[in-house]
C-alpha positions, 0 to 999 in steps of 0.5 A: 716138813711143816706141821699142819693142825687138823682141820677145824683146830686153827684157834681164834685170832686176837681180834675175835678174842678181843670182840668176845671179851668185849661182849662177855664184859657188856653182858656181865655189866648189864647183869650186874647193874640189873642185880644192883637195881634190884637190891636197891628197889628191895631196900627202898621197899623195906625202908618204906614198910619200916617208916610207915609200920612203926607209926602205924603200931604207935597210932594203933596203940594210941587209938585204943587209949584216946578213943575213951579219953575223958579229955584232951588238953590244948597242945603246947611247945615247951622249949623246942619239944611239942606236948599234948595230954589226955585223961583215961581210966586204967584199973578205975584210976584217972591217969594222965597220958602225955605225948611228946615230940622230942625234936632234938632226938626225933622221938615220939614218946609217951608217959603216964601218972596218976592224976591228983596224986602228990607229989607228981611222979610221972613214968619214964618216957617210952618211945612210940616212934623214932625218926619222926618230925613235924611242924605241927604234930598235935592239933586239938579240935574242940567240941561244938554241940551248938552247931548243927555241923559241929563236933560232938567229941573232942578230936586230936589230930597227929601229923608226922613225918617218919624217916627210914634208911639212908642214902639212896634207899632212904625214905619219908612217909607222912602220916595224919590220923585223927582220933575222936575221944568219945568220952570228952564231952566237957566244953573246956579241957584245955588244962587236962593234965598239963602239970606233967609239962614242968617235970622233964 
């Protein structure tokens, strides 16, 4: 006597099993691909935010200083690094502030010293932003009160590209900001605080 399975309990054939497994693999691959795409998108958005926010924070600090600067120097290059200086008052003391783009380290740096104090003793370099590059990071526009359309104050433009992240999620953002030095009304400020360039 042969055993017969109850009706509806015949199982599946090998072909049906292979088709089901193929469909499951395809659905799993699409699901995994979607999750990876969302992950990459989130990483890129985070990199964009990081790259932009560090420059925005640095420029916020500089805006409060440069806006009330008495004068701004003519930018220059020392070695491979870019420099610009400006003169402000801190606690009623004329204070030189020097900005440097350290090209080897990709750092936007800042330091200060009291003007006309001997010996010259600048503070240590503080980092305002990292992973930054530029071909012309600092541009100063002289004032021109004689011309009707000329600038009434010195202006300093900062132009940087910041990079954040790596691989497929890395991002670069260029930021160009111009500050007006409202107290810089002298006709020649080219040599303001440039003595700090000799001290590395």
